[in-house]
C-alpha positions as CSV (number, residue, x, y, z in Angstrom):
1,M,-34.9,-5.7,-47.7
2,Y,-31.3,-5.0,-46.6
3,T,-28.5,-4.7,-49.1
4,R,-26.0,-7.3,-49.9
5,H,-23.3,-4.8,-49.0
6,A,-24.4,-4.8,-45.3
7,E,-24.4,-8.6,-45.3
8,S,-20.9,-8.9,-46.9
9,L,-19.5,-6.3,-44.4
10,L,-20.8,-8.2,-41.4
11,D,-19.5,-11.5,-42.8
12,L,-16.0,-10.0,-43.2
13,V,-15.9,-8.3,-39.7
14,E,-17.4,-11.4,-38.1
15,R,-14.4,-13.6,-39.1
16,T,-12.0,-11.1,-37.6
17,W,-13.8,-10.5,-34.4
18,V,-14.7,-14.1,-33.7
19,H,-11.0,-15.0,-33.9
20,R,-10.1,-12.2,-31.5
21,L,-12.9,-13.0,-29.1
22,R,-11.7,-16.6,-28.7
23,R,-8.7,-15.1,-26.9
24,A,-10.7,-12.7,-24.7
25,S,-13.2,-12.7,-21.9
26,L,-14.9,-9.4,-22.5
27,A,-15.7,-7.7,-25.8
28,A,-14.0,-4.5,-24.6
29,E,-10.6,-6.3,-24.6
30,I,-10.4,-6.5,-28.4
31,D,-10.4,-2.7,-28.5
32,A,-12.4,-2.6,-31.8
33,E,-11.7,0.5,-33.9
34,A,-14.4,3.0,-33.6
35,T,-15.0,3.3,-37.3
36,M,-15.3,-0.5,-37.7
37,A,-17.7,-0.7,-34.8
38,A,-19.8,2.1,-36.2
39,A,-19.9,0.4,-39.6
40,A,-20.9,-2.9,-38.1
41,A,-23.7,-1.2,-36.1
42,A,-25.0,0.6,-39.2
43,A,-25.0,-2.7,-41.1
44,L,-26.8,-4.5,-38.3
45,G,-29.5,-1.8,-38.3
46,E,-29.9,-2.2,-42.0
47,V,-30.3,-5.9,-41.8
48,Y,-32.7,-5.6,-38.8
49,R,-34.9,-3.2,-40.8
50,G,-35.4,-5.9,-43.4
51,L,-36.2,-8.8,-41.0
52,R,-39.6,-10.1,-40.2
53,R,-40.7,-9.3,-36.6
54,G,-39.6,-12.0,-34.2
55,S,-36.7,-13.2,-36.4
56,H,-34.0,-11.1,-34.6
57,H,-32.3,-14.3,-33.3
58,G,-31.1,-14.8,-36.8
59,L,-28.7,-11.8,-36.2
60,A,-27.1,-13.6,-33.3
61,R,-26.9,-16.9,-34.9
62,R,-25.2,-15.6,-38.1
63,W,-23.1,-12.7,-36.7
64,P,-22.8,-13.2,-32.9
65,A,-19.4,-11.4,-32.7
66,C,-20.8,-8.4,-34.6
67,V,-23.8,-8.2,-32.3
68,V,-21.6,-8.4,-29.1
69,V,-18.7,-6.2,-30.2
70,A,-20.8,-3.5,-32.0
71,L,-23.4,-3.1,-29.2
72,S,-20.8,-3.0,-26.4
73,A,-18.5,-0.6,-28.3
74,V,-21.4,1.8,-28.9
75,A,-22.5,1.5,-25.3
76,A,-18.9,2.1,-24.1
77,T,-18.9,5.6,-25.5
78,G,-22.6,6.4,-25.8
79,Y,-24.1,5.3,-22.5
80,R,-26.0,8.2,-20.8
81,S,-28.5,8.4,-17.9
82,G,-29.0,4.7,-17.4
83,S,-29.5,3.7,-21.0
84,C,-27.4,2.8,-24.1
85,W,-30.3,2.6,-26.5
86,P,-30.4,6.2,-27.8
87,A,-26.8,5.8,-28.8
88,W,-27.5,2.5,-30.4
89,W,-30.4,3.8,-32.5
90,S,-28.2,6.6,-33.7
91,A,-25.5,4.2,-34.6
92,T,-27.9,1.8,-36.4
93,R,-29.8,4.6,-38.1
94,Y,-33.0,3.0,-36.9
95,R,-35.8,4.6,-34.9
96,G,-36.2,1.8,-32.4
97,R,-38.8,1.4,-29.7
98,A,-39.0,-0.7,-26.5
99,A,-39.8,-3.9,-28.4
100,D,-36.7,-3.3,-30.6
101,A,-34.5,-2.8,-27.6
102,G,-35.8,-6.1,-26.3
103,A,-35.1,-7.8,-29.6
104,F,-31.5,-6.5,-29.8
105,G,-31.0,-7.3,-26.0
106,E,-32.2,-10.9,-26.6
107,A,-29.9,-11.2,-29.6
108,F,-27.0,-10.0,-27.4
109,L,-27.6,-12.6,-24.8
110,T,-28.0,-15.3,-27.4
111,A,-24.7,-14.2,-29.0
112,L,-22.9,-14.4,-25.6
113,G,-24.1,-18.0,-25.2
114,L,-23.0,-19.0,-28.8
115,L,-19.5,-17.4,-28.2
116,G,-19.1,-18.9,-24.7
117,L,-18.7,-15.4,-23.2
118,P,-19.7,-14.6,-19.6
119,G,-22.8,-12.8,-18.6
120,L,-24.4,-11.6,-15.3
121,P,-27.1,-13.2,-13.2
122,E,-30.5,-12.7,-14.7
123,Q,-32.3,-9.5,-13.7
124,A,-35.8,-8.4,-14.4
125,G,-36.7,-5.2,-16.3
126,A,-34.4,-3.1,-18.4
127,G,-31.3,-4.2,-16.5
128,R,-31.7,-7.7,-18.0
129,Y,-30.0,-6.4,-21.1
130,V,-28.2,-3.2,-20.1
131,G,-26.2,-5.0,-17.3
132,P,-24.5,-7.6,-19.6
133,I,-23.9,-5.0,-22.3
134,M,-22.2,-2.7,-19.8
135,M,-20.2,-5.6,-18.5
136,H,-18.7,-6.2,-22.0
137,A,-18.3,-2.5,-22.5
138,G,-15.8,-2.5,-19.6
139,V,-17.2,0.6,-17.8
140,P,-18.6,3.2,-20.2
141,T,-16.6,6.4,-20.6
142,S,-19.2,8.6,-19.0
143,C,-18.9,6.5,-15.8
144,L,-15.1,6.3,-15.6
145,A,-14.5,9.3,-13.4
146,E,-16.9,8.0,-10.7
147,F,-15.6,4.5,-11.1
148,F,-12.0,5.7,-10.5
149,R,-13.1,7.5,-7.4
150,F,-14.9,4.4,-6.2
151,L,-11.6,2.4,-6.5
152,L,-9.7,5.1,-4.7
153,T,-12.2,5.7,-1.8
154,G,-14.2,2.5,-1.6
155,R,-17.5,4.6,-1.7
156,S,-19.9,3.4,-4.3
157,D,-22.7,6.0,-3.9
158,G,-21.7,7.7,-7.1
159,L,-21.7,4.7,-9.3
160,D,-24.3,4.2,-12.1
161,E,-26.5,1.1,-11.4
162,P,-25.1,-1.1,-14.3
163,V,-21.5,-0.4,-13.2
164,H,-22.5,-1.1,-9.5
165,R,-24.1,-4.3,-10.6
166,F,-21.1,-5.4,-12.6
167,M,-18.8,-4.7,-9.6
168,E,-21.1,-6.7,-7.3
169,H,-21.9,-9.7,-9.5
170,G,-19.1,-9.7,-12.1
171,G,-16.8,-12.0,-10.1
172,D,-13.3,-12.5,-11.4
173,Y,-14.0,-10.2,-14.4
174,A,-15.0,-7.2,-12.3
175,A,-12.1,-7.8,-9.8
176,D,-9.5,-8.1,-12.5
177,L,-10.7,-5.0,-14.3
178,A,-10.7,-3.1,-11.0
179,E,-7.2,-4.3,-10.2
180,R,-5.9,-3.2,-13.6
181,C,-7.5,0.2,-13.2
182,L,-6.0,0.5,-9.7
183,D,-2.6,-0.3,-11.2
184,L,-3.1,2.4,-13.8
185,L,-4.0,5.0,-11.2
186,D,-1.0,4.0,-9.1
187,R,1.3,4.5,-12.1
188,L,-0.2,7.8,-12.9
189,R,1.2,9.2,-9.6
190,A,4.7,9.1,-11.2
191,P,5.9,12.2,-13.2
192,E,6.5,10.0,-16.2
193,P,4.2,7.0,-15.8
194,D,5.0,3.6,-17.3
195,L,1.8,2.4,-18.8
196,E,3.1,-0.8,-20.5
197,G,1.5,-4.2,-19.6
198,L,-1.8,-2.9,-18.2
199,A,-3.9,-4.6,-20.9
200,L,-6.7,-2.1,-20.6
201,P,-8.8,-0.6,-23.5
202,A,-7.1,2.5,-24.9
203,R,-10.1,4.7,-24.1
204,V,-9.9,3.8,-20.4
205,V,-6.2,4.8,-20.2
206,D,-6.7,8.0,-22.3
207,H,-9.6,9.1,-20.1
208,A,-7.7,8.5,-16.9
209,L,-4.7,10.5,-18.3
210,A,-7.0,13.4,-19.2
211,L,-8.7,13.5,-15.8
212,V,-5.3,13.6,-14.0
213,R,-3.8,16.1,-16.4
214,D,-6.8,18.4,-16.0
215,G,-6.8,18.2,-12.2
216,L,-10.2,16.5,-12.1
217,L,-8.8,13.3,-10.4
218,D,-6.2,12.7,-7.7
219,P,-4.9,9.2,-8.3
220,T,-3.8,8.9,-4.7
221,P,-5.9,6.3,-2.8
222,E,-7.5,7.5,0.5
223,E,-6.3,4.3,2.2
224,E,-5.6,0.7,1.4
225,R,-8.3,-1.8,2.6
226,P,-7.6,-4.0,5.5
227,Q,-6.7,-7.6,4.7
228,V,-8.2,-10.8,6.1
229,L,-5.5,-13.4,6.3
230,L,-4.9,-17.0,7.5
231,A,-2.1,-18.5,9.6
232,P,-3.1,-22.1,9.2
233,F,-0.6,-23.5,11.7
234,G,-0.6,-20.5,14.1
235,Q,-3.2,-17.9,15.1
236,G,-5.9,-18.8,12.6
237,V,-7.9,-16.0,10.9
238,L,-6.1,-12.6,11.1
239,L,-6.9,-9.0,10.4
240,R,-4.1,-6.8,9.0
241,L,-3.9,-3.1,8.3
242,P,-1.6,-1.9,5.5
243,E,1.8,-0.5,6.6
244,A,0.8,3.1,5.5
245,A,-2.2,3.3,7.8
246,G,-1.8,5.2,11.2
247,P,-2.8,3.8,14.6
248,R,-6.2,2.3,14.8
249,T,-8.5,0.4,17.1
250,V,-10.6,-2.5,15.9
251,T,-13.9,-3.8,17.3
252,V,-14.6,-7.5,16.8
253,G,-17.6,-9.1,18.5
254,G,-18.1,-6.1,20.9
255,E,-14.4,-6.1,22.1
256,T,-12.2,-3.1,21.0
257,V,-8.5,-3.5,20.9
258,P,-5.6,-1.5,19.4
259,I,-4.1,-2.6,16.1
260,R,-0.8,-1.5,14.6
261,P,-0.4,-1.2,10.8
262,G,1.4,-4.2,9.4
263,H,0.9,-6.3,12.5
264,P,-1.9,-8.8,12.1
265,I,-4.2,-9.5,15.0
266,P,-6.2,-12.7,15.5
267,V,-9.9,-12.7,15.0
268,A,-10.8,-14.3,18.3
269,R,-14.1,-15.8,17.2
270,P,-16.4,-16.1,14.2
271,V,-18.3,-12.8,13.8
272,A,-20.0,-11.2,10.8
273,S,-17.8,-8.1,10.7
274,A,-15.2,-5.9,12.3
275,R,-15.1,-2.2,12.6
276,I,-11.8,-0.3,12.3
277,H,-11.7,3.2,13.9
278,R,-9.2,5.9,13.2
279,D,-7.8,7.7,16.2
280,D,-9.0,11.1,14.9
281,G,-12.6,9.7,14.8
282,V,-13.0,11.0,11.2
283,R,-13.8,7.7,9.5
284,E,-14.8,4.1,10.4
285,T,-14.1,1.2,8.1
286,G,-16.2,-2.0,8.0
287,V,-14.6,-5.4,7.2
288,R,-16.8,-8.4,6.4
289,L,-15.7,-11.6,8.1
290,V,-18.2,-14.5,8.3
291,D,-21.4,-14.4,6.3
292,P,-24.1,-16.1,8.5
293,A,-25.9,-17.2,5.4
294,D,-22.8,-18.8,3.9
295,P,-20.2,-19.3,6.7
296,L,-17.4,-20.6,4.3
297,L,-14.1,-18.7,4.4
298,V,-11.6,-19.6,1.7
299,F,-7.9,-18.7,1.6
300,T,-5.1,-19.3,-0.9
301,E,-2.2,-21.6,-0.1
302,N,-0.2,-18.6,1.1
303,G,-3.1,-17.4,3.4
304,R,-4.8,-14.6,1.3
305,Q,-8.5,-14.6,1.4
306,V,-10.5,-15.4,-1.7
307,P,-13.6,-13.1,-1.5
308,A,-17.1,-14.4,-2.2
309,G,-17.8,-14.2,-5.9
310,R,-14.1,-14.9,-6.9
311,S,-13.2,-18.3,-8.3
312,L,-11.1,-20.7,-6.2
313,P,-7.6,-21.9,-7.0
314,A,-7.5,-25.1,-9.0
315,D,-4.6,-26.6,-7.1
316,V,-5.1,-26.2,-3.3
317,F,-6.8,-23.8,-0.9
318,W,-7.7,-23.6,2.8
319,A,-11.3,-23.7,3.9
320,V,-12.7,-22.6,7.3
321,F,-16.3,-23.6,8.1
322,P,-18.6,-24.9,10.9
323,G,-17.9,-28.5,11.7
324,E,-21.6,-29.4,11.6
325,R,-21.7,-28.4,7.9
326,E,-20.4,-30.6,5.1
327,L,-18.1,-29.4,2.3
328,T,-19.7,-30.6,-1.0
329,A,-18.6,-30.6,-4.6
330,D,-19.6,-32.1,-8.0
331,E,-16.5,-34.4,-7.8
332,P,-14.7,-35.9,-4.8
333,L,-12.5,-33.6,-2.9
334,R,-9.2,-34.5,-1.3
335,I,-8.3,-33.2,2.1
336,V,-4.6,-32.5,2.1
337,A,-4.2,-31.4,5.7
338,E,-6.2,-30.3,8.7
339,S,-5.2,-27.8,11.4
340,L,-6.6,-26.3,14.6
341,L,-8.4,-23.0,15.0
342,P,-8.1,-21.0,18.3
343,P,-10.4,-21.8,21.2
344,G,-12.8,-19.0,20.2
345,W,-13.8,-21.0,17.1
346,P,-15.2,-24.2,18.8
347,G,-16.6,-26.7,16.4
348,W,-15.1,-25.0,13.3
349,R,-12.8,-26.9,10.9
350,L,-9.7,-25.7,9.1
351,V,-8.8,-28.0,6.2
352,Q,-6.6,-27.7,3.1
353,V,-8.5,-28.9,0.1
354,A,-7.3,-30.1,-3.4
355,P,-10.4,-29.8,-5.7
356,A,-9.0,-32.3,-8.2
357,R,-11.6,-32.4,-11.0
358,A,-14.3,-30.5,-9.1
359,S,-15.7,-27.4,-10.9
360,W,-17.4,-26.0,-7.8
361,I,-17.5,-26.4,-4.0
362,A,-20.2,-25.4,-1.4
363,L,-21.3,-26.0,2.1
364,D,-24.3,-28.3,2.1
365,G,-27.3,-26.1,1.2
366,G,-25.1,-23.1,0.5
367,P,-24.2,-21.2,-2.7
368,R,-21.7,-22.7,-5.0
369,R,-18.1,-21.3,-5.3
370,R,-16.6,-21.9,-8.7
371,V,-13.2,-23.5,-9.1
372,S,-11.0,-21.7,-11.7
373,G,-10.5,-23.5,-14.9
374,R,-7.2,-25.2,-15.9
375,D,-6.7,-22.5,-18.6
376,R,-5.4,-19.9,-16.2
377,P,-1.8,-19.0,-15.6
378,R,-0.3,-20.1,-12.3
379,V,2.5,-18.5,-10.3
380,H,4.8,-21.2,-8.9
381,V,7.1,-20.4,-6.0
382,G,10.2,-22.3,-4.8
383,E,10.4,-24.1,-1.5
384,P,9.8,-21.7,1.4
385,V,12.8,-21.2,3.7
386,A,11.9,-23.1,6.9
387,G,11.0,-20.8,9.7
388,V,11.8,-17.5,7.8
389,T,9.1,-15.0,6.9
390,G,8.9,-11.4,5.7
391,A,8.1,-8.6,8.1
392,D,4.4,-9.0,7.3
393,G,4.4,-12.8,8.0
394,S,4.5,-13.9,4.4
395,P,6.8,-16.9,3.7
396,V,10.2,-16.4,2.1
397,V,10.8,-18.4,-1.0
398,T,13.9,-19.0,-3.1
399,G,12.5,-18.9,-6.6
400,L,9.7,-17.8,-8.8
401,S,8.3,-19.0,-12.1
402,V,5.1,-18.7,-14.2
403,W,3.1,-21.4,-16.0
404,L,1.1,-20.2,-19.0
405,P,-1.6,-22.2,-20.7
406,G,-1.6,-22.8,-24.4
407,G,-4.4,-21.8,-26.8
408,G,-2.9,-18.7,-28.5
409,A,-4.0,-16.1,-25.9
410,T,-1.4,-13.3,-25.3
411,W,-0.1,-13.0,-21.8
412,S,1.8,-10.1,-20.3
413,V,4.2,-11.1,-17.4
414,E,5.7,-8.4,-15.2
415,A,7.7,-8.6,-11.9
416,R,8.2,-5.5,-9.8
417,R,10.1,-4.7,-6.6
418,A,9.2,-1.3,-4.9
419,G,8.0,0.0,-8.3
420,E,11.1,-1.1,-10.2
421,V,10.5,-3.4,-13.2
422,L,12.6,-6.5,-12.8
423,F,11.1,-8.4,-15.7
424,R,8.6,-7.8,-18.4
425,G,7.6,-9.9,-21.3
426,S,4.7,-10.8,-23.7
427,F,4.0,-14.4,-24.7
428,T,1.5,-16.0,-27.0
429,P,2.0,-19.7,-26.5
430,D,0.1,-22.3,-28.5
431,R,1.1,-24.9,-26.0
432,P,1.6,-24.6,-22.2
433,V,5.0,-23.1,-21.3
434,T,6.8,-22.2,-18.1
435,I,8.7,-18.9,-17.8
436,T,11.6,-19.0,-15.4
437,D,14.1,-16.3,-14.2
438,V,11.4,-13.7,-13.9
439,C,13.3,-11.9,-11.1
440,G,16.2,-10.8,-13.3
441,G,19.0,-12.3,-11.1
442,T,19.8,-12.4,-7.4
443,V,17.0,-10.7,-5.5
444,L,16.2,-10.1,-1.9
445,G,12.9,-8.4,-1.1
446,E,9.2,-8.3,-1.8
447,I,8.3,-9.1,-5.5
448,T,4.8,-8.5,-7.1
449,L,4.4,-10.8,-10.1
450,T,1.4,-9.9,-12.4
451,V,0.2,-12.0,-15.3
452,R,-2.4,-10.5,-17.5
453,G,-4.3,-11.9,-20.4
454,P,-8.0,-12.1,-21.0
455,I,-9.8,-10.2,-18.3
456,G,-10.7,-12.4,-15.4
457,R,-8.1,-15.0,-16.2
458,G,-5.0,-13.4,-14.9
459,A,-2.8,-14.0,-11.8
460,R,-1.2,-11.8,-9.3
461,R,1.0,-12.8,-6.3
462,T,3.2,-10.9,-3.9
463,V,6.0,-12.9,-2.3
464,T,9.1,-12.3,-0.4
465,I,12.0,-13.8,-2.3
466,A,15.6,-14.5,-1.2
467,E,17.5,-16.3,-3.9
468,G,20.4,-18.3,-2.4
469,L,19.2,-17.9,1.2
470,A,19.8,-20.8,3.7
471,V,19.2,-21.2,7.4
472,R,20.4,-23.7,10.0
473,Y,18.9,-24.2,13.4
474,E,20.5,-25.7,16.5
475,P,18.6,-27.8,17.7
476,E,16.6,-28.7,14.6
477,L,13.5,-28.8,16.7
478,R,13.1,-27.0,20.0
479,L,11.4,-29.2,22.6
480,L,9.4,-28.0,25.6
481,A,11.3,-27.3,28.8
482,P,10.0,-26.4,32.3
483,D,10.2,-22.7,31.6
484,G,9.2,-22.7,27.9
485,L,11.3,-23.9,25.0
486,Q,14.9,-25.2,24.8
487,P,17.3,-22.4,24.0
488,A,18.2,-22.2,20.3
489,T,20.5,-20.6,17.7
490,A,19.7,-19.7,14.1
491,R,22.3,-19.0,11.5
492,L,21.1,-17.3,8.3
493,S,23.4,-17.2,5.3
494,G,23.1,-15.9,1.7
495,P,24.3,-13.2,-0.7
496,A,23.8,-10.5,1.9
497,G,26.1,-12.2,4.5
498,T,25.6,-14.2,7.6
499,V,23.4,-13.4,10.7
500,T,23.4,-15.4,13.9
501,L,20.5,-15.1,16.4
502,D,20.0,-16.7,19.8
503,F,16.6,-17.5,21.3
504,G,15.7,-17.7,25.0
505,A,13.1,-20.0,26.6
506,T,10.2,-17.6,26.0
507,E,11.2,-16.4,22.5
508,T,9.6,-18.1,19.6
509,E,10.6,-15.5,16.9
510,R,13.1,-12.7,16.3
511,A,13.3,-10.0,13.6
512,C,16.6,-9.0,12.0
513,A,17.8,-6.8,9.2
514,Y,19.1,-8.7,6.2
515,G,20.2,-6.9,3.1
516,A,17.9,-4.1,2.4
517,G,14.9,-5.6,4.2
518,R,13.8,-7.3,7.4
519,L,13.2,-10.9,8.0
520,V,11.5,-12.8,10.9
521,L,13.0,-16.1,12.1
522,T,11.0,-18.7,13.9
523,P,13.0,-21.8,14.6
524,P,10.9,-25.0,14.4
525,H,9.5,-25.8,17.8
526,M,7.2,-28.0,19.8
527,R,3.8,-26.7,20.9
528,I,0.7,-28.0,22.6
529,A,-2.9,-27.1,22.5
530,T,-6.3,-28.0,24.1
531,D,-9.8,-27.1,22.9
532,R,-9.8,-24.4,25.7
533,H,-6.2,-23.1,25.6
534,G,-5.1,-22.7,22.0
535,W,-1.5,-23.3,21.0
536,R,1.1,-22.8,23.7
537,T,5.0,-23.0,23.6
538,A,5.4,-23.8,27.3
539,P,4.1,-26.6,29.5
540,L,0.4,-26.1,30.5
541,R,-0.4,-25.4,34.1
542,L,-3.8,-27.0,34.6
543,A,-6.0,-27.3,37.7
544,V,-7.2,-30.8,38.7
545,E,-10.7,-29.4,38.8
546,E,-10.7,-28.3,35.2
547,L,-9.6,-31.6,33.6
548,D,-13.1,-32.8,33.1
549,T,-13.9,-29.7,31.0
550,I,-11.1,-30.3,28.5
551,E,-12.1,-32.5,25.6
552,W,-8.7,-33.0,23.9
553,L,-5.0,-32.2,24.1
554,R,-2.8,-32.1,21.0
555,I,1.0,-32.1,20.6
556,D,2.7,-30.6,17.6
557,G,6.3,-31.8,17.6
558,P,8.2,-35.1,18.1
559,E,6.5,-38.3,17.2
560,G,5.5,-40.6,19.9
561,G,1.8,-40.9,20.8
562,T,2.0,-42.1,24.5
563,L,2.0,-39.7,27.4
564,E,3.0,-40.6,31.0
565,V,1.3,-39.4,34.1
566,R,4.1,-39.0,36.7
567,A,3.5,-38.5,40.5
568,G,6.3,-38.6,43.0
569,G,8.9,-39.1,40.2
570,R,7.4,-42.3,38.8
571,A,4.9,-43.1,36.0
572,V,1.5,-44.1,37.4
573,Q,-0.5,-44.1,34.1
574,R,0.1,-44.1,30.4
575,V,-2.2,-42.5,27.8
576,A,-2.1,-43.3,24.1
577,S,-3.4,-40.8,21.5
578,S,-6.4,-41.3,19.3
579,A,-6.3,-41.9,15.6
580,R,-6.4,-38.1,15.0
581,G,-3.3,-37.6,17.2
582,R,-5.2,-36.2,20.2
583,H,-5.2,-37.2,23.9
584,N,-8.3,-37.2,26.2
585,P,-7.4,-35.6,29.5
586,R,-10.5,-37.0,31.2
587,R,-8.9,-40.4,31.1
588,I,-6.3,-39.3,33.7
589,L,-8.7,-37.4,36.0
590,D,-9.1,-40.2,38.6
591,T,-5.4,-40.8,38.8
592,V,-4.5,-37.1,39.1
593,A,-7.2,-36.5,41.7
594,A,-6.0,-39.5,43.8
595,C,-2.4,-38.2,43.6
596,R,-3.5,-34.6,44.3
597,G,-1.6,-33.5,41.2
598,A,0.8,-34.9,38.7
599,D,3.1,-34.1,35.8
600,L,2.1,-35.0,32.2
601,M,5.3,-36.0,30.3
602,L,6.3,-37.1,26.8
603,P,9.0,-39.7,27.2
604,P,11.8,-39.5,27.9
605,D,11.5,-36.2,29.9
606,I,9.6,-33.6,27.9
607,P,7.1,-31.7,30.1
608,V,3.6,-31.3,28.6
609,A,1.5,-30.1,31.6
610,Y,1.8,-29.6,35.3
611,I,-1.5,-30.5,37.0
612,R,-2.2,-29.2,40.5
613,P,-5.2,-28.4,42.6
614,A,-6.6,-25.0,41.8
615,G,-4.8,-22.2,43.7
616,S,-1.5,-23.9,43.9
617,F,1.6,-21.7,43.4
618,S,5.3,-22.1,43.9
619,A,6.1,-18.8,45.6
620,A,4.6,-15.4,46.6
621,G,6.3,-12.1,46.8
622,H,5.7,-8.3,47.1
623,L,6.0,-6.1,44.1
624,G,5.1,-2.6,45.2
625,D,1.4,-2.5,45.9
626,R,0.9,-5.9,44.3
627,L,1.3,-9.5,45.4
628,V,2.9,-11.8,42.8
629,L,2.0,-15.6,42.8
630,A,4.6,-17.6,40.8
631,D,3.5,-20.6,38.8
632,L,-0.1,-20.1,39.7
633,V,-2.6,-22.8,38.7
634,W,-5.6,-20.5,37.9
635,L,-9.2,-21.4,37.6
636,E,-12.3,-19.2,37.0
637,G,-13.5,-17.6,40.2
638,L,-10.3,-18.1,42.2
639,V,-10.0,-15.8,45.2
640,A,-7.3,-15.0,47.8
641,E,-7.7,-14.5,51.5
642,L,-5.0,-12.0,52.6
643,R,-4.6,-11.6,56.4
644,P,-2.1,-9.4,58.1
645,D,-0.6,-10.1,61.5
646,D,-2.4,-7.3,63.2
647,G,-5.9,-7.1,61.8
648,P,-8.8,-8.6,59.9
649,G,-8.2,-10.1,56.4
650,E,-9.8,-9.4,53.1
651,V,-10.9,-11.6,50.2
652,V,-9.9,-10.4,46.8
653,P,-10.2,-11.9,43.3
654,V,-7.1,-13.4,41.7
655,P,-6.3,-12.4,38.1
656,R,-5.2,-15.0,35.6
657,D,-1.6,-13.7,35.5
658,G,-1.2,-14.2,39.3
659,T,-0.6,-10.5,40.0
660,V,-3.0,-9.5,42.8
661,P,-3.6,-5.7,43.5
662,L,-3.3,-5.2,47.3
663,P,-6.0,-3.1,49.1
664,P,-4.4,0.1,50.5
665,R,-4.7,-1.2,54.1
666,L,-2.7,-4.3,53.3
667,A,-0.1,-2.9,50.9
668,A,2.1,-1.7,53.8
669,A,1.6,-4.8,56.0
670,A,5.0,-6.3,57.1
671,A,3.6,-9.8,56.4
672,L,0.6,-11.4,54.9
673,R,-0.8,-14.9,55.3
674,V,-2.2,-16.0,51.9
675,R,-4.7,-18.8,51.2
676,L,-6.4,-19.5,47.8
677,A,-9.7,-21.2,47.0
678,V,-12.5,-21.4,44.4
679,P,-15.7,-20.6,46.3
680,D,-18.6,-23.1,46.1
681,P,-21.8,-21.4,45.0
682,W,-23.6,-22.8,48.1
683,T,-21.0,-23.2,50.8
684,G,-18.4,-20.6,49.9
685,P,-14.6,-21.0,49.9
686,N,-13.1,-24.2,51.2
687,W,-9.8,-22.7,52.5
688,P,-6.8,-24.9,52.8
689,P,-5.8,-25.4,56.5
690,E,-2.3,-23.9,56.1
691,A,-1.6,-20.4,54.9
692,V,1.5,-19.2,53.1
693,T,3.3,-16.3,54.7
694,C,4.6,-13.5,52.4
695,R,6.8,-10.9,54.0
696,R,7.3,-7.4,52.6
697,P,10.9,-6.4,51.8
698,P,12.2,-3.8,54.3
699,A,11.8,-0.2,53.1
700,P,14.4,2.5,53.7
701,G,14.2,3.6,57.4
702,D,12.7,0.3,58.6
703,P,14.4,-1.2,61.7
704,P,16.6,-4.2,60.8
705,R,14.9,-7.5,60.5
706,A,15.3,-10.8,58.8
707,A,14.0,-10.5,55.2
708,H,12.0,-13.3,53.8
709,P,10.6,-12.0,50.5
710,V,9.1,-15.3,49.4
711,T,7.9,-18.4,51.2
712,P,7.3,-21.6,49.2
713,T,4.0,-23.3,49.3
714,P,4.1,-26.1,51.9
């Protein structure tokens, strides 16, 4: 029989640890004193020795906190070679066997359930118990060196299996622990590191300090990971390299293009992954994009991806998914907004979702994504400054605050700008509270706000803030004009002074220096899109022949749902929009074909599209060894017949941009007769009866002659 002393000790420790675990997510967070954990382990061993076989669940029911904290504390320092049991038998002073390990493992899982603490997905074999124990140990000391290297390099080949499993299946808890450790390593690069506010177990901090001091660990990361972002009202899904990275190329869906650090590139179509290649060929980085088994992409309100396994925001988020799949949940979802994806994502939807009371969402038949509880802190930003972003495309806001839940948990709140601490505070609210003025006065720049409490329940957000910033645009909304957009002026004013920028017809955005940073201004403007062309900021130039291939046309700009088809300067048809704000171009096909072209206008006189027969152009001219066709109406397969005055002609393909490379024999011709057509697969090109003559400008030494560099289309 066990002694009354062991029972009394466990009763005493239980009260203390239960109280502290109520304010934690993992047992490692309470940072139990080593002597206390050792005493509790010895007492549990003594009690277990006196129990009848099969009654081990009594340990978990009476002393759940002691079972969880003592076992995880011993494992944190005693884990070796894939097992924590030798260290546990030493601490309990009990010569245990496999059956005893199973008994204590079952007691540990039972205790987690009684305390409401998280575990890992069930696993067969020895990992069934070791995995959850290691999770609550918070990475054992013997594994910390390889764990830190994994965080710095992204290579997991040196991780012990339980740590690897925790990183893969630990969700928010694993991600938060990794983020705190990365923050620790980043601070250790300073000569006198500031280690306040990390909220990590002391042994983790001490071990990292020792590794760096002894030269066994370089805390400098090899390279930041690329980011998958979302521009919901622009280019859609984006891929962005960190600023510090050098030139790279990226391969997406078999197409390789250059990518500049800090400049996002659009992901043209839904593919499983992208490969980023360094110019020196030393290393290649893979980025997961769309999982074919669960093609649901989720992004925060400000466009940051929420990786699979992480819980979703409780307020709003963006979801990208195939249109034939249904977004499901345990409670009704509210669709706040819907936007368009680029043409390379046909059939996919982009919606902003408010989960309301839903605790999970999923695609029909897919895995569930958990929605974070209402007991998490939230970072609230002020209203974004219209049309103003940081250099990385993030919105610029005018204020920042933090909402903390009640319940007695302790929260560390810290705001930093370029490594400088602007605000730091610790709060233990019994009731919800909002912390304002976290930026410490007038601020212009990128702020990282970190809120840490129980592991897995923190918040972190990086925003560009400009307190007191205002912007005025003239006009307030740029309408479409024949050559692009209306000219515009933007006036930016604030604590750092006033800046005025002018925008031409083809300019949608401009960057400027403001204070110590750079801002990008994009005056509000009209734009149009079709299911084949994506968003454009100039009137579309469409071929009559392609109208029946376009399913919809959408206008983002002034209200007014009726378009006019104008031919010969007068309206010949009016087209109303659908309930979703889209127009069907096929409804005007007969009218446009009968008129051999027309203009699509938004009353009173806003051009939306110029529709002409394929191959129409307004002028042709020489540019060196190329022929330039202005205002070309291009269609797939378009070819040009180029015939000089003194010889046979040649048929060449016409690129989309209307710049046609001239064959060497024709480049020096004084004049070319030009005809365009789209060949029929059976009968060949149906050339127009009249050709357009394009004369080459006289070169030095040519005899004088009348110069006609361009000849309009008849």
